[in-house]
Structures are given as structure tokens and as C-alpha cells.
C-alpha positions as CSV (number, residue, x, y, z in Angstrom):
1,M,-14.8,-3.2,-2.4
2,K,-15.3,-3.0,-6.1
3,E,-13.1,-3.4,-9.1
4,Y,-13.9,-2.2,-12.5
5,I,-11.7,-3.5,-15.3
6,N,-12.6,-2.9,-18.9
7,P,-10.9,-4.5,-22.0
8,G,-11.1,-1.0,-23.6
9,K,-9.7,2.2,-22.3
10,F,-11.1,4.5,-19.6
11,I,-10.9,8.2,-20.1
12,I,-11.1,10.0,-16.8
13,S,-10.8,13.8,-16.9
14,G,-8.5,13.6,-19.9
15,M,-6.3,10.8,-18.6
16,Q,-6.3,7.5,-20.4
17,T,-6.0,4.3,-18.4
18,D,-6.6,0.6,-18.7
19,N,-7.9,-0.1,-15.2
20,V,-9.8,1.9,-12.5
21,V,-9.7,0.3,-9.1
22,I,-12.1,1.6,-6.5
23,I,-11.3,0.5,-2.9
24,S,-14.2,1.6,-0.8
25,S,-13.3,-0.2,2.4
26,S,-11.1,1.2,5.0
27,R,-10.5,-2.2,6.7
28,I,-6.8,-3.1,6.1
29,S,-7.6,-6.8,6.1
30,E,-10.1,-6.4,3.3
31,I,-7.7,-4.3,1.2
32,V,-4.9,-6.8,1.7
33,G,-7.2,-9.7,0.7
34,F,-8.3,-7.8,-2.4
35,L,-4.8,-6.8,-3.5
36,Y,-3.5,-10.3,-2.7
37,K,-6.2,-12.0,-4.7
38,N,-6.3,-9.7,-7.7
39,N,-2.9,-9.4,-9.2
40,I,-3.6,-6.1,-10.9
41,S,-0.8,-4.5,-13.0
42,D,0.0,-1.1,-11.7
43,A,0.8,0.1,-15.3
44,N,-2.0,2.4,-16.5
45,T,-4.1,1.9,-13.4
46,L,-5.9,4.6,-11.4
47,Y,-6.8,3.8,-7.8
48,F,-9.5,5.5,-5.7
49,S,-9.5,4.7,-2.0
50,S,-10.8,5.9,1.3
51,P,-8.7,8.5,3.1
52,E,-7.8,5.9,5.7
53,A,-6.4,3.5,3.1
54,L,-4.2,6.1,1.4
55,R,-1.4,5.8,3.9
56,F,-1.4,2.0,3.8
57,L,-1.3,1.9,0.0
58,W,1.9,4.0,-0.1
59,G,4.8,1.9,-1.3
60,V,2.5,-1.0,-2.3
61,V,1.1,0.5,-5.6
62,D,3.1,2.5,-8.1
63,S,0.1,4.2,-9.6
64,P,-1.7,7.4,-8.6
65,V,-4.1,7.0,-5.8
66,Y,-6.9,9.5,-5.4
67,D,-9.3,10.2,-2.5
68,I,-12.5,8.4,-3.2
69,R,-14.5,11.4,-2.0
70,H,-13.7,13.2,-5.3
71,L,-15.8,10.6,-7.1
72,T,-18.9,11.7,-5.2
73,E,-18.5,15.5,-5.4
74,R,-20.7,17.2,-8.0
75,C,-18.2,18.4,-10.6
76,S,-18.2,18.7,-14.3
77,V,-16.8,15.6,-16.1
78,N,-14.3,17.8,-17.9
79,D,-13.3,19.7,-14.8
80,I,-10.1,18.1,-13.6
81,S,-9.5,20.7,-10.8
82,H,-11.4,18.5,-8.3
83,L,-9.1,15.6,-9.0
84,Y,-5.8,16.1,-7.3
85,R,-3.3,13.4,-6.6
86,A,-3.3,12.3,-3.0
87,F,0.0,10.7,-3.4
88,M,2.1,8.7,-5.9
89,S,4.9,6.7,-4.5
90,V,7.4,7.5,-7.2
91,E,10.4,6.9,-5.1
92,K,11.5,3.3,-4.7
93,L,10.8,2.0,-1.2
94,T,14.1,1.2,0.3
95,L,14.8,-0.5,3.6
96,S,18.1,-1.3,5.2
97,G,19.3,-4.8,5.4
98,R,18.6,-5.0,9.1
99,Q,15.1,-3.6,8.6
100,V,14.4,-6.3,5.9
101,N,15.8,-9.0,8.3
102,V,13.5,-7.8,11.2
103,L,10.5,-7.6,8.9
104,M,11.1,-11.1,7.6
105,M,11.5,-12.4,11.1
106,L,8.1,-10.9,12.0
107,L,6.6,-12.4,8.9
108,Y,7.9,-15.8,9.8
109,G,6.1,-15.4,13.2
110,S,9.1,-14.8,15.4
111,N,8.5,-12.6,18.5
112,G,11.0,-10.0,19.7
113,T,13.0,-12.5,21.8
114,E,13.3,-15.1,19.1
115,G,14.0,-12.6,16.3
116,A,16.6,-10.7,18.3
117,R,18.4,-14.0,19.3
118,Y,18.3,-15.2,15.6
119,L,19.7,-11.9,14.3
120,G,22.2,-11.5,17.1
121,M,20.9,-8.3,18.5
122,S,19.3,-7.2,21.8
123,E,15.5,-7.2,22.2
124,K,15.6,-3.4,22.5
125,T,17.4,-3.1,19.2
126,F,14.9,-5.5,17.5
127,S,12.0,-3.4,18.9
128,T,13.6,-0.2,17.7
129,H,14.0,-1.6,14.2
130,K,10.3,-2.7,14.3
131,Q,9.2,0.8,15.4
132,N,11.3,2.4,12.6
133,L,9.7,0.0,10.1
134,I,6.2,1.1,11.3
135,K,7.2,4.7,10.6
136,R,9.0,4.0,7.4
137,L,6.2,1.9,5.9
138,R,3.6,4.4,7.1
139,V,1.4,2.0,9.0
140,H,-0.3,2.4,12.3
141,N,0.5,-0.9,14.2
142,E,2.2,-4.3,14.0
143,V,-0.8,-5.9,12.3
144,E,-0.7,-3.4,9.4
145,L,3.1,-3.9,9.3
146,L,2.6,-7.6,8.7
147,Y,-0.1,-7.1,6.1
148,K,2.1,-4.6,4.2
149,G,5.1,-6.8,4.5
150,M,3.2,-9.7,2.9
151,L,2.1,-7.5,0.0
152,L,5.7,-6.2,-0.5
153,V,7.1,-9.7,-0.5
154,R,4.5,-10.8,-3.0
155,K,5.3,-7.8,-5.3
156,G,9.1,-8.6,-5.0
157,R,9.9,-5.4,-3.3
158,L,11.9,-7.0,-0.5
């Protein structure tokens, strides 16, 4: 993964920005390590990432995220038609109180039985909340859920 930060301003296709972050890896563990280690302000930052990482970055960064493949296509520098926004999570990520509780129990290392007992619910209800979290946070599995949960806690989103 590479990070380009310049004390000046970047001008990319007519857009002025302070930071351009290029995430070339599609390995979630590397992306989490990079984001966790580099506390990059989302203000005036453009992200380019692999298509596999786009889904994971939703809700974690508040800046536009573009598909990295658009950097490699042969297009004129002034032609912005090739740069389309893959997504921008403009809506605030909201979780119910129970979803936050279940996510925090998972982050603390509790399994379904312990978490359900502590929260006063059945294991099936706990599991349902976990599956709903996976869908809501747009991740593929429990490992990605934990990684994304760690980043959201660090950013003060939970």
C-alpha cells in the first residue's frame, strides 16, 4: 500500500485536495493496519482503492473513494469523465443500541454463548444481531466485522 501526502495541494481533474491515499491491497488486514497506523484526516482527502476494498471502506471513511483501476486507464488529465465516484458514505452510519452491544461483545472476545448471556438474550437472537451487523456494515464475514468494528471504535463512531 502506498500513501502520498504532500504539504501543498493536489489538483486531480479539477478537484483540489490535501491528501491522496492509494490503497492497492485488497487484504482487509493490511488495510486495517494502514488505517489504524496512519490517522489521516478525512477532510480534503481522496481515496483510491481496489474494488474488493470499496465495500469494506464504506462507513469507515467520509471522503470519496474511487476505483483504483481509473488511475491506470489511459485518459487525458483534464478528462474527468473517467473518474466517477464509486461511493461516498454521506449518511451517518447508525446502529441500534442492541447492535452496538453485540458488536462490543464481539470486540471484547465474547462468543455467542457468553455474549448472549451477558446481554440477556438467546444465542439465536445474538447470532441474528451478528448477521444483521455483517449486512449493515457491508462486510463478508466475522473477521471483517471485527476489523471494521475496531476502526469504527477508533474513529469514535460507536
